[in-house]
N, C-alpha and C positions, 0 to 999 in steps of 0.2 A: 663385571667386566663386560658379557652380552648385552646390559644395558646401556651404559657409552658405547660399545659398536653399535648399537641400535639407534640410541640419537644424532650419531657420528653421519648413520650411512641417510640419517631424516634429513640431513643437511646440505644433502647431497644435491646440486643445483642442478644439472646433465652431466650426461655420461651414453658417452656413444662411442660405437667403432666407426671404424672405416676402413677400407681393402680393395681395393681392385684384384677384379675378374675381367680376365679376361680382354684388358683392358682399360675396365668402366668402372669406375667410382661406384662402391658400395654402400650406403651408414645406414645404420641399425642403431637402435636404444641398444645400453646394457642396461642390467639391472643393478639396483643399488645394491645389492647384494656383493655384486661383481666387484662392487669399491671397497670392498670390507679394506685389499693389501695387495701389493702390485703384485704378488703372485696369483692372486685370484684372478685380478685382470691378466695377466698374462696368459693364465691357461686358459682363461675365457677367447682371448685372442687366438693364439694355437690352435682353437678348434674349429675356427673361420680359414688358415692359411690367407689364399690372396696373391698374388701377384709380385709382388713386393714386401709380403707378410703383412702382418695387421697393425690400428693406433685405436690407442683407449684416447680418446679428452673426456676431458673431467673437468670439471668447478665444484669446488663447493663450500658453502655460505658465504657466496660472493664474493671472497675472500683469496682467494686463492686456485693456481691448475697444477694437473696432474695429466703429464701425458708419458702413453707407456707403448714404443713400439717393439713389437715380436716379429722378428724374422728368422725359421726354425726355432734353437735352443737358445738364440740370444736373447737378451732385455735389452732394452735402452731406455733411461727415463728422463723427465724435467720434470723440477717443480719448482713450480712459480716462484716460491718465496722458504726456502728454507724452515724459517722460524715458526713456521705453519708445524711443524715438527712436534711444539712444545703442548699443545694442544688435539692434535688430529693423527691419527693411526693409522691413515693411509699415507702419508706424509712424512709419518716414523718408518713406516715400511721403505720407503721410497732413498732416505737417511742411509737403512740398514744395508740396502740393494749397494748401495754406493760405495757405502763401509769406507768414508771419506772425511765424514764429520762426527764429531762424538757430538752427543745430544748436549753434553755438559756445558757445551762451549757455542751452544746458541746464543745466550745474550751476549756477547763479543762480537757477534756478526752482522753486518751492518742491515740495519731495518729493508723486507723485500729482497734480499740478494735469492738470487734464484741457485738450485745445487742440480747437477747430471749435465749432461750433454747440451750441450745452446745447438750443435750441428745436426744432432738428432734428426731434423728434417729438410737437408741441406740436396740429397737428394731427388727429392719429392718438391722440388721450388723455394724453398725455404734457408736463405745465405745464414750464417752464422749470424751475420751485423742484421738482419734484417729480425732476426729472435729477440736480439737485443735492444732493439730500437722497440717494440714490443714490451719488450719488457718494463722498458724503462720507460713508458707511459703513464703514468698516475692517475690519467683521467680517464680510460678505460678500464672497466670492470672484468674478472677473466672469461666470463662468454664469448661481451665482445674480444677478446684476444683470441680464444679459440675459433670465433668465427670468422676474425682476420686470418689465421693461420688456414683457416678448411679451404680457405675465398684464393689461397697465396698456393694452394697443393692443386686445385680444380673440382674440390667437392662443395665450395660455399654454400651454392643453394639449395642442396640435398643437404650437407648439417643447418642451415637453416630451415626448414622443414620440416626437420628432423625432430629438433628442440623446438620450432612454436617460434623463431625470431623472423621469419617472413613478417613482412606485413604487408596487412590490407589492402 
């Protein structure tokens, strides 16, 4: 079991935390070990605090992404592709938290169908409709979607710098 978790952790493309302190965005890398499951990510975010809580933006294996938002005791999540729960513990932990999808029903879901709260970033500048558009764009990789989301929320340059997407 631990070997499977370690192998999956190695497939994390990027993992960052973003939060506001005194009205300014702060973006830091999260360790790959924080990406084991939603509970571990949420606990790491709670230590950061922030004016409006804290976000984790995680891209896995150029295949899907997870957003976790913690505000006090409240945890919200978004998984870009619910079918990823068939193979990935982090994605499965999102579905477990949501407690709305039976993993046995994943075969019946449309490919790339998201799970979670599409409006979890609405108060930060990303309307639900915009999130849907980004999720529906099959030409974007997960890290590109997360970069676009960061830009819409006002910390795109910081995000790109931390994850190495900044062009020379």
